C-alpha positions, 0 to 999 in steps of 0.5 A: 500500500502507498500509505498516503490515502485515507482508507488504505490498508497494509503492513508496515514496519514501525519503530515506536519512539513515544508511548507515554502519558503525552500520547495517551493510553491508546496511541503512540508515535512511530517512525515508518518508511514511505514508498519513496524510502523516506522516514516519516512520523505517524500517530498510531491508534491501537486500542480497537485491537490491542490493550492499552500499553501494548506497544513499547518505546524503542521497539519495532513492530510489523503492523497491519494498519489503516490510514485514517488521514492527516492529523496534528499533534503537539511535540514535547517542544510545544510545536505543532506537527502535521503527520498521518494518523493510522489505526492499528488493526493487527500485527504480523 
C-alpha cells in the first residue's frame, strides 16, 4: 500500500519512539518508511485491537494498519506537527 490515502490498508514496519502519558493510553508515535524510502512520523491508534500499553518505546513492530488521514499533534517542544494518523488493526 502507498500509505498516503485515507482508507488504505497494509503492513508496515514501525519503530515506536513515544508511548507515554503525552500520547495517551491508546496511541503512540512511530517512525515508518514511505514508498519513496523516506522516514516519516505517524500517530498510531491501537486500542480497537490491542490493550492499552501494548506497544513499547524503542521497539519495532510489523503492523497491519489503516490510514485514517492527516492529523496534528503537539511535540514535547510545544510545536505543532502535521503527520498521518493510522489505526492499528493487527500485527504480523
